[in-house]
N, CA, C, O and CB atoms as a CASP TS submission, in Angstrom:
PFRMAT TS
TARGET T0000
AUTHOR 0000-0000-0000
METHOD Language model
MODEL 1
PARENT N/A
ATOM      1  N   MET     1     165.438 159.561  63.000  1.00  0.00           N
ATOM      2  CA  MET     1     165.906 158.202  63.428  1.00  0.00           C
ATOM      3  C   MET     1     165.757 157.141  62.273  1.00  0.00           C
ATOM      4  O   MET     1     164.722 157.049  61.612  1.00  0.00           O
ATOM      5  CB  MET     1     165.073 157.727  64.703  1.00  0.00           C
ATOM      6  N   GLY     2     166.768 156.415  62.094  1.00  0.00           N
ATOM      7  CA  GLY     2     166.752 155.432  60.966  1.00  0.00           C
ATOM      8  C   GLY     2     165.994 154.173  61.211  1.00  0.00           C
ATOM      9  O   GLY     2     165.414 154.030  62.287  1.00  0.00           O
ATOM     10  N   GLU     3     165.957 153.255  60.298  1.00  0.00           N
ATOM     11  CA  GLU     3     165.318 151.977  60.461  1.00  0.00           C
ATOM     12  C   GLU     3     165.832 151.226  61.667  1.00  0.00           C
ATOM     13  O   GLU     3     167.032 151.232  61.944  1.00  0.00           O
ATOM     14  CB  GLU     3     165.505 151.159  59.238  1.00  0.00           C
ATOM     15  N   PRO     4     164.958 150.598  62.367  1.00  0.00           N
ATOM     16  CA  PRO     4     165.536 149.755  63.528  1.00  0.00           C
ATOM     17  C   PRO     4     166.219 148.551  62.855  1.00  0.00           C
ATOM     18  O   PRO     4     165.847 148.048  61.795  1.00  0.00           O
ATOM     19  CB  PRO     4     164.351 149.239  64.622  1.00  0.00           C
ATOM     20  N   ALA     5     167.260 148.154  63.601  1.00  0.00           N
ATOM     21  CA  ALA     5     168.214 146.948  63.163  1.00  0.00           C
ATOM     22  C   ALA     5     167.309 145.710  63.227  1.00  0.00           C
ATOM     23  O   ALA     5     166.478 145.581  64.126  1.00  0.00           O
ATOM     24  CB  ALA     5     169.606 146.737  64.205  1.00  0.00           C
ATOM     25  N   HIS     6     167.489 144.793  62.247  1.00  0.00           N
ATOM     26  CA  HIS     6     166.850 143.438  62.382  1.00  0.00           C
ATOM     27  C   HIS     6     167.411 142.758  63.432  1.00  0.00           C
ATOM     28  O   HIS     6     168.637 142.780  63.537  1.00  0.00           O
ATOM     29  CB  HIS     6     166.960 142.601  61.196  1.00  0.00           C
ATOM     30  N   THR     7     166.692 142.109  64.297  1.00  0.00           N
ATOM     31  CA  THR     7     167.170 141.351  65.437  1.00  0.00           C
ATOM     32  C   THR     7     166.677 139.918  65.440  1.00  0.00           C
ATOM     33  O   THR     7     165.619 139.607  64.891  1.00  0.00           O
ATOM     34  CB  THR     7     166.757 142.024  66.701  1.00  0.00           C
ATOM     35  N   ASP     8     167.484 139.020  66.086  1.00  0.00           N
ATOM     36  CA  ASP     8     166.999 137.701  66.384  1.00  0.00           C
ATOM     37  C   ASP     8     166.974 137.475  67.891  1.00  0.00           C
ATOM     38  O   ASP     8     167.841 137.990  68.597  1.00  0.00           O
ATOM     39  CB  ASP     8     167.857 136.651  65.693  1.00  0.00           C
ATOM     40  N   LYS     9     166.077 136.776  68.364  1.00  0.00           N
ATOM     41  CA  LYS     9     166.073 136.473  69.690  1.00  0.00           C
ATOM     42  C   LYS     9     166.753 135.185  70.039  1.00  0.00           C
ATOM     43  O   LYS     9     166.332 134.137  69.550  1.00  0.00           O
ATOM     44  CB  LYS     9     164.769 136.471  70.130  1.00  0.00           C
ATOM     45  N   LEU    10     167.705 135.195  70.797  1.00  0.00           N
ATOM     46  CA  LEU    10     168.481 133.941  71.113  1.00  0.00           C
ATOM     47  C   LEU    10     168.357 133.584  72.706  1.00  0.00           C
ATOM     48  O   LEU    10     168.007 134.409  73.549  1.00  0.00           O
ATOM     49  CB  LEU    10     170.087 134.164  70.683  1.00  0.00           C
ATOM     50  N   SER    11     168.651 132.419  72.943  1.00  0.00           N
ATOM     51  CA  SER    11     168.501 131.916  74.461  1.00  0.00           C
ATOM     52  C   SER    11     169.970 131.346  74.653  1.00  0.00           C
ATOM     53  O   SER    11     170.506 130.556  73.876  1.00  0.00           O
ATOM     54  CB  SER    11     167.175 130.621  74.739  1.00  0.00           C
ATOM     55  N   VAL    12     170.528 131.856  75.783  1.00  0.00           N
ATOM     56  CA  VAL    12     171.797 131.381  76.188  1.00  0.00           C
ATOM     57  C   VAL    12     171.749 130.921  77.630  1.00  0.00           C
ATOM     58  O   VAL    12     170.910 131.371  78.411  1.00  0.00           O
ATOM     59  CB  VAL    12     172.833 132.437  75.992  1.00  0.00           C
ATOM     60  N   THR    13     172.600 130.076  77.956  1.00  0.00           N
ATOM     61  CA  THR    13     172.766 129.578  79.378  1.00  0.00           C
ATOM     62  C   THR    13     174.068 129.954  79.891  1.00  0.00           C
ATOM     63  O   THR    13     175.072 129.539  79.313  1.00  0.00           O
ATOM     64  CB  THR    13     172.617 128.064  79.494  1.00  0.00           C
ATOM     65  N   ILE    14     174.164 130.719  80.945  1.00  0.00           N
ATOM     66  CA  ILE    14     175.368 131.159  81.553  1.00  0.00           C
ATOM     67  C   ILE    14     175.351 130.943  83.078  1.00  0.00           C
ATOM     68  O   ILE    14     174.267 130.924  83.660  1.00  0.00           O
ATOM     69  CB  ILE    14     175.593 132.602  81.221  1.00  0.00           C
ATOM     70  N   PRO    15     176.498 130.781  83.746  1.00  0.00           N
ATOM     71  CA  PRO    15     176.608 130.589  85.055  1.00  0.00           C
ATOM     72  C   PRO    15     175.853 131.744  85.884  1.00  0.00           C
ATOM     73  O   PRO    15     175.927 132.909  85.493  1.00  0.00           O
ATOM     74  CB  PRO    15     178.051 130.485  85.361  1.00  0.00           C
ATOM     75  N   THR    16     175.176 131.422  86.956  1.00  0.00           N
ATOM     76  CA  THR    16     174.423 132.406  87.662  1.00  0.00           C
ATOM     77  C   THR    16     175.294 133.548  88.197  1.00  0.00           C
ATOM     78  O   THR    16     174.821 134.685  88.176  1.00  0.00           O
ATOM     79  CB  THR    16     173.687 131.754  88.775  1.00  0.00           C
ATOM     80  N   ASP    17     176.445 133.354  88.643  1.00  0.00           N
ATOM     81  CA  ASP    17     177.232 134.520  88.980  1.00  0.00           C
ATOM     82  C   ASP    17     177.588 135.446  88.027  1.00  0.00           C
ATOM     83  O   ASP    17     177.695 136.641  88.301  1.00  0.00           O
ATOM     84  CB  ASP    17     178.317 134.175  89.505  1.00  0.00           C
ATOM     85  N   LEU    18     177.809 134.926  86.766  1.00  0.00           N
ATOM     86  CA  LEU    18     178.162 135.705  85.598  1.00  0.00           C
ATOM     87  C   LEU    18     176.930 136.507  85.203  1.00  0.00           C
ATOM     88  O   LEU    18     177.069 137.690  84.890  1.00  0.00           O
ATOM     89  CB  LEU    18     178.662 134.792  84.424  1.00  0.00           C
ATOM     90  N   ALA    19     175.652 135.891  85.200  1.00  0.00           N
ATOM     91  CA  ALA    19     174.496 136.612  84.966  1.00  0.00           C
ATOM     92  C   ALA    19     174.237 137.665  85.979  1.00  0.00           C
ATOM     93  O   ALA    19     173.818 138.763  85.612  1.00  0.00           O
ATOM     94  CB  ALA    19     173.410 135.733  84.886  1.00  0.00           C
ATOM     95  N   ASP    20     174.439 137.428  87.114  1.00  0.00           N
ATOM     96  CA  ASP    20     174.303 138.423  88.139  1.00  0.00           C
ATOM     97  C   ASP    20     175.176 139.681  87.979  1.00  0.00           C
ATOM     98  O   ASP    20     174.722 140.815  88.131  1.00  0.00           O
ATOM     99  CB  ASP    20     174.598 137.799  89.413  1.00  0.00           C
ATOM    100  N   GLU    21     176.391 139.427  87.679  1.00  0.00           N
ATOM    101  CA  GLU    21     177.415 140.527  87.393  1.00  0.00           C
ATOM    102  C   GLU    21     176.971 141.357  86.101  1.00  0.00           C
ATOM    103  O   GLU    21     177.000 142.586  86.033  1.00  0.00           O
ATOM    104  CB  GLU    21     178.926 139.859  87.149  1.00  0.00           C
ATOM    105  N   LEU    22     176.544 140.465  85.057  1.00  0.00           N
ATOM    106  CA  LEU    22     176.024 141.105  83.791  1.00  0.00           C
ATOM    107  C   LEU    22     174.917 142.101  84.226  1.00  0.00           C
ATOM    108  O   LEU    22     175.091 143.307  84.055  1.00  0.00           O
ATOM    109  CB  LEU    22     175.432 139.981  82.726  1.00  0.00           C
ATOM    110  N   ARG    23     173.837 141.639  84.756  1.00  0.00           N
ATOM    111  CA  ARG    23     172.793 142.524  85.150  1.00  0.00           C
ATOM    112  C   ARG    23     173.145 143.644  86.087  1.00  0.00           C
ATOM    113  O   ARG    23     172.488 144.683  86.023  1.00  0.00           O
ATOM    114  CB  ARG    23     171.784 141.771  85.730  1.00  0.00           C
ATOM    115  N   SER    24     174.103 143.526  86.930  1.00  0.00           N
ATOM    116  CA  SER    24     174.591 144.508  87.707  1.00  0.00           C
ATOM    117  C   SER    24     175.257 145.654  86.907  1.00  0.00           C
ATOM    118  O   SER    24     175.024 146.839  87.147  1.00  0.00           O
ATOM    119  CB  SER    24     175.486 143.916  88.636  1.00  0.00           C
ATOM    120  N   ARG    25     176.038 145.256  86.013  1.00  0.00           N
ATOM    121  CA  ARG    25     176.721 146.204  85.188  1.00  0.00           C
ATOM    122  C   ARG    25     175.913 146.869  84.042  1.00  0.00           C
ATOM    123  O   ARG    25     176.036 148.053  83.727  1.00  0.00           O
ATOM    124  CB  ARG    25     177.858 145.537  84.628  1.00  0.00           C
ATOM    125  N   ALA    26     175.140 146.054  83.500  1.00  0.00           N
ATOM    126  CA  ALA    26     174.254 146.546  82.325  1.00  0.00           C
ATOM    127  C   ALA    26     172.979 147.072  82.767  1.00  0.00           C
ATOM    128  O   ALA    26     172.434 147.925  82.067  1.00  0.00           O
ATOM    129  CB  ALA    26     173.952 145.439  81.325  1.00  0.00           C
ATOM    130  N   GLY    27     172.429 146.671  83.849  1.00  0.00           N
ATOM    131  CA  GLY    27     171.132 147.083  84.214  1.00  0.00           C
ATOM    132  C   GLY    27     170.127 146.182  83.539  1.00  0.00           C
ATOM    133  O   GLY    27     170.293 145.876  82.358  1.00  0.00           O
ATOM    134  N   ARG    28     169.198 145.787  84.160  1.00  0.00           N
ATOM    135  CA  ARG    28     168.258 144.795  83.607  1.00  0.00           C
ATOM    136  C   ARG    28     167.746 145.132  82.206  1.00  0.00           C
ATOM    137  O   ARG    28     167.681 144.241  81.359  1.00  0.00           O
ATOM    138  CB  ARG    28     167.081 144.651  84.531  1.00  0.00           C
ATOM    139  N   GLY    29     167.404 146.305  81.952  1.00  0.00           N
ATOM    140  CA  GLY    29     166.878 146.793  80.660  1.00  0.00           C
ATOM    141  C   GLY    29     167.850 146.955  79.518  1.00  0.00           C
ATOM    142  O   GLY    29     167.511 147.362  78.407  1.00  0.00           O
ATOM    143  N   ASN    30     169.100 146.608  79.861  1.00  0.00           N
ATOM    144  CA  ASN    30     170.256 146.977  78.876  1.00  0.00           C
ATOM    145  C   ASN    30     171.027 145.686  78.663  1.00  0.00           C
ATOM    146  O   ASN    30     172.072 145.774  78.019  1.00  0.00           O
ATOM    147  CB  ASN    30     171.282 148.183  79.466  1.00  0.00           C
ATOM    148  N   VAL    31     170.675 144.586  79.087  1.00  0.00           N
ATOM    149  CA  VAL    31     171.462 143.358  78.986  1.00  0.00           C
ATOM    150  C   VAL    31     171.710 143.111  77.481  1.00  0.00           C
ATOM    151  O   VAL    31     172.846 142.926  77.045  1.00  0.00           O
ATOM    152  CB  VAL    31     170.713 142.118  79.679  1.00  0.00           C
ATOM    153  N   SER    32     170.646 143.114  76.732  1.00  0.00           N
ATOM    154  CA  SER    32     170.811 142.769  75.280  1.00  0.00           C
ATOM    155  C   SER    32     171.863 143.679  74.486  1.00  0.00           C
ATOM    156  O   SER    32     172.627 143.223  73.635  1.00  0.00           O
ATOM    157  CB  SER    32     169.407 142.894  74.585  1.00  0.00           C
ATOM    158  N   ALA    33     171.810 144.953  74.851  1.00  0.00           N
ATOM    159  CA  ALA    33     172.734 145.956  74.176  1.00  0.00           C
ATOM    160  C   ALA    33     174.217 145.620  74.710  1.00  0.00           C
ATOM    161  O   ALA    33     175.178 145.642  73.941  1.00  0.00           O
ATOM    162  CB  ALA    33     172.278 147.580  74.552  1.00  0.00           C
ATOM    163  N   TYR    34     174.337 145.317  76.031  1.00  0.00           N
ATOM    164  CA  TYR    34     175.682 145.030  76.538  1.00  0.00           C
ATOM    165  C   TYR    34     176.273 143.827  75.999  1.00  0.00           C
ATOM    166  O   TYR    34     177.462 143.791  75.683  1.00  0.00           O
ATOM    167  CB  TYR    34     175.681 144.922  77.961  1.00  0.00           C
ATOM    168  N   VAL    35     175.411 142.734  75.869  1.00  0.00           N
ATOM    169  CA  VAL    35     175.984 141.490  75.184  1.00  0.00           C
ATOM    170  C   VAL    35     176.081 141.626  73.735  1.00  0.00           C
ATOM    171  O   VAL    35     176.850 140.885  73.124  1.00  0.00           O
ATOM    172  CB  VAL    35     175.153 140.265  75.462  1.00  0.00           C
ATOM    173  N   THR    36     175.369 142.509  73.115  1.00  0.00           N
ATOM    174  CA  THR    36     175.683 142.697  71.664  1.00  0.00           C
ATOM    175  C   THR    36     176.940 143.349  71.442  1.00  0.00           C
ATOM    176  O   THR    36     177.697 143.007  70.534  1.00  0.00           O
ATOM    177  CB  THR    36     174.654 143.472  70.979  1.00  0.00           C
ATOM    178  N   GLN    37     177.221 144.428  72.374  1.00  0.00           N
ATOM    179  CA  GLN    37     178.476 145.117  72.121  1.00  0.00           C
ATOM    180  C   GLN    37     179.687 144.126  72.397  1.00  0.00           C
ATOM    181  O   GLN    37     180.690 144.146  71.683  1.00  0.00           O
ATOM    182  CB  GLN    37     178.569 146.424  73.040  1.00  0.00           C
ATOM    183  N   ALA    38     179.542 143.258  73.470  1.00  0.00           N
ATOM    184  CA  ALA    38     180.678 142.221  73.779  1.00  0.00           C
ATOM    185  C   ALA    38     180.731 141.320  72.621  1.00  0.00           C
ATOM    186  O   ALA    38     181.845 140.958  72.245  1.00  0.00           O
ATOM    187  CB  ALA    38     180.433 141.344  75.144  1.00  0.00           C
ATOM    188  N   LEU    39     179.726 140.923  72.027  1.00  0.00           N
ATOM    189  CA  LEU    39     179.769 140.009  70.928  1.00  0.00           C
ATOM    190  C   LEU    39     180.528 140.692  69.676  1.00  0.00           C
ATOM    191  O   LEU    39     181.422 140.083  69.089  1.00  0.00           O
ATOM    192  CB  LEU    39     178.279 139.576  70.559  1.00  0.00           C
ATOM    193  N   VAL    40     180.166 141.853  69.339  1.00  0.00           N
ATOM    194  CA  VAL    40     180.765 142.663  68.331  1.00  0.00           C
ATOM    195  C   VAL    40     182.272 142.823  68.483  1.00  0.00           C
ATOM    196  O   VAL    40     183.027 142.760  67.513  1.00  0.00           O
ATOM    197  CB  VAL    40     180.125 143.976  68.331  1.00  0.00           C
ATOM    198  N   ARG    41     182.686 143.031  69.733  1.00  0.00           N
ATOM    199  CA  ARG    41     184.241 143.118  70.110  1.00  0.00           C
ATOM    200  C   ARG    41     184.746 141.703  69.847  1.00  0.00           C
ATOM    201  O   ARG    41     185.731 141.592  69.117  1.00  0.00           O
ATOM    202  CB  ARG    41     184.554 143.583  71.773  1.00  0.00           C
ATOM    203  N   GLN    42     184.202 140.644  70.343  1.00  0.00           N
ATOM    204  CA  GLN    42     184.744 139.353  70.301  1.00  0.00           C
ATOM    205  C   GLN    42     184.832 138.937  68.788  1.00  0.00           C
ATOM    206  O   GLN    42     185.846 138.386  68.359  1.00  0.00           O
ATOM    207  CB  GLN    42     183.877 138.370  71.160  1.00  0.00           C
ATOM    208  N   LEU    43     183.777 139.204  68.010  1.00  0.00           N
ATOM    209  CA  LEU    43     183.892 138.797  66.586  1.00  0.00           C
ATOM    210  C   LEU    43     184.900 139.577  65.836  1.00  0.00           C
ATOM    211  O   LEU    43     185.549 139.068  64.922  1.00  0.00           O
ATOM    212  CB  LEU    43     182.587 138.929  65.891  1.00  0.00           C
ATOM    213  N   GLU    44     185.056 140.955  66.255  1.00  0.00           N
ATOM    214  CA  GLU    44     186.280 141.605  65.535  1.00  0.00           C
ATOM    215  C   GLU    44     187.578 141.077  65.998  1.00  0.00           C
ATOM    216  O   GLU    44     188.556 141.152  65.255  1.00  0.00           O
ATOM    217  CB  GLU    44     186.319 143.134  65.742  1.00  0.00           C
ATOM    218  N   HIS    45     187.660 140.544  67.186  1.00  0.00           N
ATOM    219  CA  HIS    45     188.892 139.994  67.601  1.00  0.00           C
ATOM    220  C   HIS    45     189.231 138.631  66.850  1.00  0.00           C
ATOM    221  O   HIS    45     190.371 138.318  66.509  1.00  0.00           O
ATOM    222  CB  HIS    45     188.839 139.798  69.112  1.00  0.00           C
ATOM    223  N   ASP    46     188.098 137.867  66.639  1.00  0.00           N
ATOM    224  CA  ASP    46     188.113 136.635  65.993  1.00  0.00           C
ATOM    225  C   ASP    46     188.499 136.838  64.571  1.00  0.00           C
ATOM    226  O   ASP    46     189.322 136.082  64.056  1.00  0.00           O
ATOM    227  CB  ASP    46     186.816 135.959  66.117  1.00  0.00           C
ATOM    228  N   ARG    47     187.900 137.910  63.842  1.00  0.00           N
ATOM    229  CA  ARG    47     188.163 138.115  62.507  1.00  0.00           C
ATOM    230  C   ARG    47     189.689 138.588  62.278  1.00  0.00           C
ATOM    231  O   ARG    47     190.365 138.225  61.315  1.00  0.00           O
ATOM    232  CB  ARG    47     187.147 139.127  61.982  1.00  0.00           C
ATOM    233  N   LEU    48     190.095 139.378  63.217  1.00  0.00           N
ATOM    234  CA  LEU    48     191.517 139.787  63.204  1.00  0.00           C
ATOM    235  C   LEU    48     192.474 138.579  63.362  1.00  0.00           C
ATOM    236  O   LEU    48     193.497 138.529  62.680  1.00  0.00           O
ATOM    237  CB  LEU    48     191.780 140.811  64.339  1.00  0.00           C
ATOM    238  N   GLY    49     192.175 137.645  64.213  1.00  0.00           N
ATOM    239  CA  GLY    49     192.936 136.410  64.324  1.00  0.00           C
ATOM    240  C   GLY    49     192.905 135.663  63.052  1.00  0.00           C
ATOM    241  O   GLY    49     193.935 135.102  62.676  1.00  0.00           O
ATOM    242  N   ASP    50     191.711 135.595  62.281  1.00  0.00           N
ATOM    243  CA  ASP    50     191.708 134.968  61.089  1.00  0.00           C
ATOM    244  C   ASP    50     192.588 135.529  60.068  1.00  0.00           C
ATOM    245  O   ASP    50     193.246 134.862  59.270  1.00  0.00           O
ATOM    246  CB  ASP    50     190.468 134.922  60.644  1.00  0.00           C
ATOM    247  N   LEU    51     192.552 136.858  60.151  1.00  0.00           N
ATOM    248  CA  LEU    51     193.499 137.589  59.051  1.00  0.00           C
ATOM    249  C   LEU    51     194.894 137.375  59.387  1.00  0.00           C
ATOM    250  O   LEU    51     195.693 137.156  58.476  1.00  0.00           O
ATOM    251  CB  LEU    51     193.278 139.201  58.957  1.00  0.00           C
ATOM    252  N   LEU    52     195.287 137.415  60.642  1.00  0.00           N
ATOM    253  CA  LEU    52     196.684 137.128  61.075  1.00  0.00           C
ATOM    254  C   LEU    52     197.163 135.705  60.632  1.00  0.00           C
ATOM    255  O   LEU    52     198.304 135.543  60.198  1.00  0.00           O
ATOM    256  CB  LEU    52     196.785 137.254  62.639  1.00  0.00           C
ATOM    257  N   ALA    53     196.255 134.666  60.754  1.00  0.00           N
ATOM    258  CA  ALA    53     196.564 133.415  60.428  1.00  0.00           C
ATOM    259  C   ALA    53     196.667 133.290  58.826  1.00  0.00           C
ATOM    260  O   ALA    53     197.483 132.521  58.318  1.00  0.00           O
ATOM    261  CB  ALA    53     195.540 132.504  61.055  1.00  0.00           C
ATOM    262  N   GLU    54     195.860 134.026  58.116  1.00  0.00           N
ATOM    263  CA  GLU    54     195.960 133.953  56.680  1.00  0.00           C
ATOM    264  C   GLU    54     197.236 134.714  56.252  1.00  0.00           C
ATOM    265  O   GLU    54     197.883 134.235  55.321  1.00  0.00           O
ATOM    266  CB  GLU    54     194.671 134.542  55.996  1.00  0.00           C
ATOM    267  N   LEU    55     197.650 135.826  56.827  1.00  0.00           N
ATOM    268  CA  LEU    55     198.798 136.392  56.400  1.00  0.00           C
ATOM    269  C   LEU    55     200.111 135.597  56.807  1.00  0.00           C
ATOM    270  O   LEU    55     201.130 135.693  56.122  1.00  0.00           O
ATOM    271  CB  LEU    55     198.804 137.742  56.902  1.00  0.00           C
ATOM    272  N   ALA    56     200.055 134.869  57.861  1.00  0.00           N
ATOM    273  CA  ALA    56     201.123 134.039  58.238  1.00  0.00           C
ATOM    274  C   ALA    56     201.242 132.872  57.237  1.00  0.00           C
ATOM    275  O   ALA    56     202.334 132.470  56.836  1.00  0.00           O
ATOM    276  CB  ALA    56     200.926 133.548  59.662  1.00  0.00           C
ATOM    277  N   GLU    57     200.030 132.338  56.846  1.00  0.00           N
ATOM    278  CA  GLU    57     200.140 131.265  55.854  1.00  0.00           C
ATOM    279  C   GLU    57     200.636 131.680  54.495  1.00  0.00           C
ATOM    280  O   GLU    57     201.286 130.885  53.815  1.00  0.00           O
ATOM    281  CB  GLU    57     198.844 130.631  55.689  1.00  0.00           C
ATOM    282  N   VAL    58     200.339 132.960  54.049  1.00  0.00           N
ATOM    283  CA  VAL    58     200.722 133.506  52.890  1.00  0.00           C
ATOM    284  C   VAL    58     202.102 134.003  52.758  1.00  0.00           C
ATOM    285  O   VAL    58     202.768 133.803  51.742  1.00  0.00           O
ATOM    286  CB  VAL    58     199.899 134.451  52.630  1.00  0.00           C
ATOM    287  N   HIS    59     202.562 134.694  53.851  1.00  0.00           N
ATOM    288  CA  HIS    59     203.806 135.388  53.940  1.00  0.00           C
ATOM    289  C   HIS    59     204.849 134.794  54.938  1.00  0.00           C
ATOM    290  O   HIS    59     205.983 135.259  55.049  1.00  0.00           O
ATOM    291  CB  HIS    59     203.515 136.772  54.304  1.00  0.00           C
ATOM    292  N   GLY    60     204.395 133.763  55.635  1.00  0.00           N
ATOM    293  CA  GLY    60     205.127 133.181  56.682  1.00  0.00           C
ATOM    294  C   GLY    60     205.083 133.886  57.938  1.00  0.00           C
ATOM    295  O   GLY    60     204.538 134.989  57.908  1.00  0.00           O
ATOM    296  N   PRO    61     205.560 133.464  59.071  1.00  0.00           N
ATOM    297  CA  PRO    61     205.359 133.934  60.469  1.00  0.00           C
ATOM    298  C   PRO    61     206.151 135.227  60.499  1.00  0.00           C
ATOM    299  O   PRO    61     207.153 135.355  59.795  1.00  0.00           O
ATOM    300  CB  PRO    61     205.862 132.853  61.614  1.00  0.00           C
ATOM    301  N   VAL    62     205.709 136.205  61.318  1.00  0.00           N
ATOM    302  CA  VAL    62     206.503 137.385  61.590  1.00  0.00           C
ATOM    303  C   VAL    62     207.797 137.049  62.409  1.00  0.00           C
ATOM    304  O   VAL    62     207.728 136.427  63.469  1.00  0.00           O
ATOM    305  CB  VAL    62     205.638 138.411  62.347  1.00  0.00           C
ATOM    306  N   THR    63     208.901 137.458  61.908  1.00  0.00           N
ATOM    307  CA  THR    63     210.196 137.194  62.513  1.00  0.00           C
ATOM    308  C   THR    63     210.338 138.089  63.696  1.00  0.00           C
ATOM    309  O   THR    63     209.665 139.111  63.833  1.00  0.00           O
ATOM    310  CB  THR    63     211.354 137.403  61.520  1.00  0.00           C
ATOM    311  N   ASP    64     211.281 137.653  64.594  1.00  0.00           N
ATOM    312  CA  ASP    64     211.555 138.500  65.727  1.00  0.00           C
ATOM    313  C   ASP    64     212.111 139.897  65.438  1.00  0.00           C
ATOM    314  O   ASP    64     211.877 140.885  66.133  1.00  0.00           O
ATOM    315  CB  ASP    64     212.476 137.812  66.577  1.00  0.00           C
ATOM    316  N   ASP    65     212.915 139.873  64.275  1.00  0.00           N
ATOM    317  CA  ASP    65     213.459 141.200  63.816  1.00  0.00           C
ATOM    318  C   ASP    65     212.290 142.055  63.333  1.00  0.00           C
ATOM    319  O   ASP    65     212.276 143.255  63.609  1.00  0.00           O
ATOM    320  CB  ASP    65     214.545 141.027  62.643  1.00  0.00           C
ATOM    321  N   GLU    66     211.359 141.522  62.660  1.00  0.00           N
ATOM    322  CA  GLU    66     210.292 142.424  62.096  1.00  0.00           C
ATOM    323  C   GLU    66     209.360 142.843  63.293  1.00  0.00           C
ATOM    324  O   GLU    66     208.797 143.937  63.281  1.00  0.00           O
ATOM    325  CB  GLU    66     209.423 141.660  60.899  1.00  0.00           C
ATOM    326  N   LEU    67     209.223 142.020  64.243  1.00  0.00           N
ATOM    327  CA  LEU    67     208.403 142.488  65.419  1.00  0.00           C
ATOM    328  C   LEU    67     209.094 143.507  66.207  1.00  0.00           C
ATOM    329  O   LEU    67     208.468 144.444  66.703  1.00  0.00           O
ATOM    330  CB  LEU    67     208.047 141.352  66.336  1.00  0.00           C
ATOM    331  N   ALA    68     210.546 143.347  66.365  1.00  0.00           N
ATOM    332  CA  ALA    68     211.228 144.433  66.977  1.00  0.00           C
ATOM    333  C   ALA    68     211.257 145.826  66.287  1.00  0.00           C
ATOM    334  O   ALA    68     211.241 146.900  66.889  1.00  0.00           O
ATOM    335  CB  ALA    68     212.534 144.012  67.163  1.00  0.00           C
ATOM    336  N   ARG    69     211.300 145.671  65.033  1.00  0.00           N
ATOM    337  CA  ARG    69     211.225 146.926  64.233  1.00  0.00           C
ATOM    338  C   ARG    69     209.870 147.643  64.339  1.00  0.00           C
ATOM    339  O   ARG    69     209.767 148.869  64.357  1.00  0.00           O
ATOM    340  CB  ARG    69     211.503 146.614  62.762  1.00  0.00           C
ATOM    341  N   ALA    70     208.818 146.769  64.410  1.00  0.00           N
ATOM    342  CA  ALA    70     207.461 147.391  64.441  1.00  0.00           C
ATOM    343  C   ALA    70     207.212 147.979  65.856  1.00  0.00           C
ATOM    344  O   ALA    70     206.581 149.026  65.997  1.00  0.00           O
ATOM    345  CB  ALA    70     206.321 146.313  64.069  1.00  0.00           C
ATOM    346  N   ARG    71     207.722 147.280  66.898  1.00  0.00           N
ATOM    347  CA  ARG    71     207.675 147.860  68.181  1.00  0.00           C
ATOM    348  C   ARG    71     208.438 149.063  68.382  1.00  0.00           C
ATOM    349  O   ARG    71     208.029 149.880  69.207  1.00  0.00           O
ATOM    350  CB  ARG    71     208.067 146.964  69.092  1.00  0.00           C
ATOM    351  N   ALA    72     209.439 149.265  67.767  1.00  0.00           N
ATOM    352  CA  ALA    72     210.265 150.444  67.799  1.00  0.00           C
ATOM    353  C   ALA    72     209.707 151.622  67.281  1.00  0.00           C
ATOM    354  O   ALA    72     209.962 152.746  67.714  1.00  0.00           O
ATOM    355  CB  ALA    72     211.412 150.238  67.148  1.00  0.00           C
ATOM    356  N   GLU    73     208.834 151.330  66.216  1.00  0.00           N
ATOM    357  CA  GLU    73     208.083 152.376  65.510  1.00  0.00           C
ATOM    358  C   GLU    73     206.886 152.920  66.351  1.00  0.00           C
ATOM    359  O   GLU    73     206.530 154.087  66.190  1.00  0.00           O
ATOM    360  CB  GLU    73     207.566 151.817  64.164  1.00  0.00           C
ATOM    361  N   TRP    74     206.279 152.130  67.215  1.00  0.00           N
ATOM    362  CA  TRP    74     205.053 152.406  67.900  1.00  0.00           C
ATOM    363  C   TRP    74     205.443 153.123  69.230  1.00  0.00           C
ATOM    364  O   TRP    74     206.409 152.717  69.876  1.00  0.00           O
ATOM    365  CB  TRP    74     204.219 151.071  68.145  1.00  0.00           C
ATOM    366  N   PRO    75     204.752 154.108  69.611  1.00  0.00           N
ATOM    367  CA  PRO    75     205.019 154.821  70.815  1.00  0.00           C
ATOM    368  C   PRO    75     204.646 153.924  72.078  1.00  0.00           C
ATOM    369  O   PRO    75     203.805 153.027  72.023  1.00  0.00           O
ATOM    370  CB  PRO    75     204.220 156.168  70.801  1.00  0.00           C
ATOM    371  N   GLU    76     205.330 154.249  73.169  1.00  0.00           N
ATOM    372  CA  GLU    76     205.050 153.414  74.402  1.00  0.00           C
ATOM    373  C   GLU    76     203.681 153.901  74.889  1.00  0.00           C
ATOM    374  O   GLU    76     203.305 155.040  74.615  1.00  0.00           O
ATOM    375  CB  GLU    76     206.219 153.580  75.585  1.00  0.00           C
ATOM    376  N   ARG    77     203.021 153.155  75.521  1.00  0.00           N
ATOM    377  CA  ARG    77     201.764 153.451  76.246  1.00  0.00           C
ATOM    378  C   ARG    77     201.955 153.816  77.674  1.00  0.00           C
ATOM    379  O   ARG    77     200.981 154.083  78.378  1.00  0.00           O
ATOM    380  CB  ARG    77     200.855 152.296  76.185  1.00  0.00           C
TER
END
C-alpha cells in the first residue's frame, strides 16, 4: 500500500435534504470519498470548459459544419 494522500478537512453547509440523500447513497462512513469523487468529476468538467473556451478564443467558435462532421464520425449511443 502506498503513502496516504494528503488531505485537508473542510466544512461545508448544504441543504438538509441533500445531506440526507448523500448519507443514504454514500453511507455515513463514506461521505468524504463520495464527495471527493464528485468534486474530481466537477473539476474535470470545469477544466474541459476552460480548454474549450481557450480553443474558441484561439481558433474561433466551432462551426455548424464542423460539428456535423464530428457527429457523423462518432458512433451513435
